[in-house]
C-alpha positions in Angstrom: 0.0 0.0 0.0 2.8 2.3 1.0 4.6 1.6 -2.3 1.4 2.5 -4.3 1.1 5.8 -2.4 4.8 6.7 -3.1 4.4 5.9 -6.7 1.3 8.1 -6.9 3.1 11.0 -5.3 6.0 10.7 -7.6 3.7 10.8 -10.7 2.0 14.0 -9.4 5.3 15.8 -8.7 6.7 14.8 -12.2 3.5 16.1 -13.9 3.8 19.4 -11.9 7.4 20.0 -13.0 6.5 19.4 -16.6 3.6 21.8 -16.4 5.8 24.6 -14.9 8.4 24.1 -17.6 5.7 24.4 -20.3 4.3 27.6 -18.7 7.7 29.2 -18.6 8.3 28.4 -22.3 4.8 29.7 -23.2 5.4 32.9 -21.3 8.7 33.4 -23.0 7.1 32.8 -26.4 4.4 35.4 -25.7 6.9 38.0 -24.6 9.0 37.5 -27.6 6.0 37.7 -29.9 4.8 40.9 -28.2 8.2 42.6 -28.8 8.1 41.6 -32.5 4.6 42.9 -32.9 5.4 46.2 -31.1 8.5 46.8 -33.3 6.4 46.2 -36.4 3.8 48.8 -35.2 6.5 51.3 -34.4 5.7 51.3 -30.7 8.9 49.8 -29.4 10.7 51.9 -26.7 14.0 50.0 -27.3 17.1 52.0 -28.4 17.7 51.8 -32.2 21.0 50.5 -33.5 22.6 53.9 -33.4 21.8 54.4 -29.8 19.0 57.0 -30.2 15.5 56.7 -28.9 12.4 57.8 -30.9 10.2 60.2 -29.0 7.6 62.9 -29.3 10.4 65.5 -28.8 12.2 64.2 -31.8 9.0 64.6 -33.9 8.6 68.1 -32.6 12.2 69.0 -33.6 11.5 67.6 -37.1 8.3 69.8 -37.4 10.3 72.9 -36.4 12.9 72.4 -39.1 12.8 75.1 -41.9 10.8 74.3 -45.0 12.8 73.0 -48.0 14.6 75.9 -49.6 13.1 74.8 -53.0 9.8 76.4 -52.1 7.4 77.5 -54.8 6.2 80.8 -53.3 7.4 83.9 -51.5 5.4 85.6 -48.7 4.7 89.3 -48.5 3.6 90.6 -45.2 1.3 93.7 -45.1 -1.6 95.5 -43.5 -4.4 95.9 -46.0 -5.8 99.0 -44.3 -3.6 101.5 -46.2 -5.1 102.4 -49.6 -4.0 102.8 -52.2 -0.8 101.0 -51.2 -2.6 97.9 -49.9 -6.4 97.3 -49.5 -9.1 94.7 -50.0 -10.9 94.7 -53.3 -13.0 91.8 -54.5 -12.0 89.7 -51.5 -8.3 90.0 -52.4 -5.4 92.2 -51.2 -4.4 94.6 -54.0 -2.7 98.0 -54.4 0.5 99.8 -55.4 2.8 97.7 -53.1 1.1 94.5 -54.2 1.9 95.2 -57.8 5.6 95.8 -56.9 5.6 92.6 -54.9 4.3 90.7 -57.9 7.3 91.9 -59.9 9.6 90.7 -57.2 8.0 87.2 -57.2 8.1 87.2 -61.0 11.8 88.0 -60.9 12.4 85.1 -58.5 10.2 82.7 -60.5 7.9 82.2 -57.5 4.3 82.5 -56.7 3.4 85.5 -54.4 1.4 84.8 -51.2 0.2 87.6 -49.0 -0.2 87.6 -45.2 -2.5 90.4 -44.1 -1.9 91.3 -40.4 -1.7 94.2 -38.0 0.9 96.7 -39.0 2.4 96.6 -35.5 3.1 92.8 -35.9 4.9 92.9 -39.2 8.5 93.2 -38.0 8.1 90.4 -35.5 6.7 88.2 -38.2 9.7 89.0 -40.5 12.2 88.3 -37.7 10.6 84.9 -37.0 10.5 84.1 -40.8 6.7 83.8 -41.0 6.9 86.2 -43.9 9.8 86.8 -46.4 9.5 90.6 -46.8 7.3 93.6 -45.7 5.7 95.8 -48.3 3.3 98.0 -46.4 4.0 101.6 -47.0 6.6 101.2 -44.2 8.9 104.2 -43.6 12.6 103.6 -43.4 13.6 104.7 -40.0 16.8 104.3 -38.0 14.9 102.5 -35.2 13.3 100.0 -37.5 16.6 99.5 -39.3 18.0 98.0 -36.1 15.6 95.0 -36.6 15.3 94.7 -40.4 17.2 95.6 -43.6 15.6 98.1 -45.9 15.7 98.2 -49.6 16.4 101.5 -51.4 13.5 103.9 -51.0 10.7 103.5 -53.5 8.2 106.2 -52.5 8.5 109.7 -51.0 5.8 110.4 -48.4 4.7 112.7 -45.6 2.6 112.7 -42.5 -0.4 115.0 -42.7 -3.0 116.3 -40.3 -6.7 115.6 -40.9 -9.3 117.8 -39.0 -13.1 118.4 -39.1 -14.1 121.1 -41.5 -16.3 122.8 -39.0 -13.7 123.0 -36.3 -11.0 125.7 -35.7 -9.3 123.8 -32.8 -6.4 122.7 -35.0 -5.0 124.9 -37.8 -1.5 123.6 -37.9 1.2 121.6 -36.1 1.5 124.0 -33.2 -2.2 123.6 -32.4 -1.8 119.8 -31.7 -0.4 120.4 -28.3 -2.8 119.1 -25.6 -5.2 117.7 -28.2 -6.7 114.3 -28.7 -5.1 112.8 -31.8 -6.0 109.6 -33.7 -3.2 107.5 -35.4 -2.7 104.1 -36.9 -1.0 101.6 -34.6 2.7 101.1 -35.2 3.1 103.9 -37.8 5.5 106.8 -37.9 2.4 109.0 -37.4 1.9 107.4 -34.0 5.6 108.0 -33.2 5.3 111.6 -34.2 2.1 112.2 -32.3 3.5 110.8 -29.1 6.2 113.4 -29.3 3.7 116.3 -29.2 3.5 117.9 -25.8 0.4 117.0 -23.6 -1.3 115.3 -26.5 -3.6 112.3 -25.9 -2.9 109.7 -28.6 -5.5 107.2 -29.5 -4.1 104.3 -31.6 -6.3 102.3 -34.1 -5.7 99.1 -36.1 -7.0 100.9 -39.2 -6.5 104.6 -40.2 -10.1 104.7 -41.5 -11.5 104.0 -38.1 -9.6 107.0 -36.7 -11.0 109.2 -39.4 -14.5 108.0 -38.6 -14.1 108.9 -34.9 -12.8 112.3 -36.0 -15.8 112.9 -38.1 -18.0 111.9 -35.2 -16.4 114.5 -32.9 -14.4 112.0 -30.8 -11.0 113.3 -31.8 -9.5 116.7 -32.5 -7.3 115.5 -35.4 -5.8 112.5 -37.1 -2.2 112.2 -38.1 -1.6 109.7 -41.0 0.3 109.3 -44.3 -0.7 111.6 -47.1 -1.9 109.2 -49.7 -4.1 107.2 -47.5 -5.4 110.5 -46.0 -6.4 111.6 -49.4 -8.4 108.4 -49.9 -10.1 108.7 -46.6 -11.0 112.3 -47.0 -12.4 111.7 -50.5 -15.0 109.4 -48.9 -16.0 111.7 -46.0 -17.1 115.2 -46.6 -16.9 116.2 -42.9 -13.1 116.2 -42.8 -10.2 117.8 -44.6 -6.4 117.8 -44.8 -4.4 120.8 -43.6 -1.8 122.3 -45.9 1.0 122.1 -43.4 2.8 118.7 -43.4 3.9 117.2 -40.1 6.9 115.2 -41.5 8.7 114.2 -44.7 9.7 110.5 -45.1 10.3 107.7 -47.5 8.9 104.1 -47.9 11.1 101.0 -48.4 10.7 97.3 -48.4 12.0 95.4 -45.4 13.7 92.0 -45.3 15.2 89.8 -42.7 18.7 90.7 -41.5 19.9 87.4 -42.8 18.4 87.6 -46.3 21.0 89.6 -48.3 20.2 87.7 -51.6 16.5 88.7 -51.4 17.4 92.3 -50.6 19.6 92.5 -53.7 16.8 91.1 -55.9 14.3 93.6 -54.5 16.7 96.5 -55.1 17.2 95.3 -58.7 13.5 95.1 -59.3 12.9 98.6 -58.0 15.6 100.0 -60.2 14.3 98.1 -63.2 10.8 99.4 -62.7 12.0 103.0 -62.4 14.3 102.8 -65.4 11.7 101.1 -67.7 8.9 103.5 -67.0 6.8 100.7 -65.3 7.0 102.5 -62.0 5.4 105.7 -63.5 2.6 103.6 -65.0 1.9 102.0 -61.6 2.0 105.4 -59.9 -0.5 106.8 -62.4 -2.7 103.7 -61.9 -3.0 104.3 -58.2 -2.3 108.0 -57.6 -2.9 109.8 -60.8 -0.3 111.8 -62.7 2.8 112.7 -60.8 3.2 116.4 -60.0 6.1 118.1 -61.8 9.1 118.8 -59.6 
């Protein structure tokens, strides 16, 4: 009887050992199969052969790399609230600056794309390379030249004073002291107005909005570039431009400090337009005939 019991116990122990060995082999096979499947799906966290680890940070770095230099377009940054240099017509940005920009794109053999944004944000967009150049009736100033490179000047301009026709509060520059003055945000008009003693300066995203507030009696005057001022006044019979100019200045096209090649091309295009007579044709198209000097 004891012999039978011992024999039975030995058989149970043997079967248990065999079962454990099979379970370990099965677990090993499952783990190996899971690793193979994960690698095929791209989910493996193991180091690659060169010792690097794929991660979301690597993907982010790839996304932040600059676009291929062989791009098919060039991006102009502007503020389409500045007629006739740039404005919206038929749902598209058009104007004097846009026609010059098209010539630049044509020279480069690229498509022109336009980013319309607030004037005050243009230089930052250029520095971060969200745009390739600025064509926005931008005055070439020493302060701006610290942040961008300017082309040769392509347009002579001035800051003028707009007032209500039925008001005698402002008759010239000297009368602006202590007055409430409307300007377009980020422009040289805003800079000049802030230098006027005791003046309260109200900044607007669009010059036209400042002129409307002037017409409605909310401002004493508006300081803005001459050509846009002429457009605004032509559409509102309650306001007029004073004869005395506030400043004289010149517009230029701005490029990133690192983009010398583009600057050279832009200068070449401006010179070719002026020498060929195309510039005069564009001027007449948007401003009428030029006054004799």
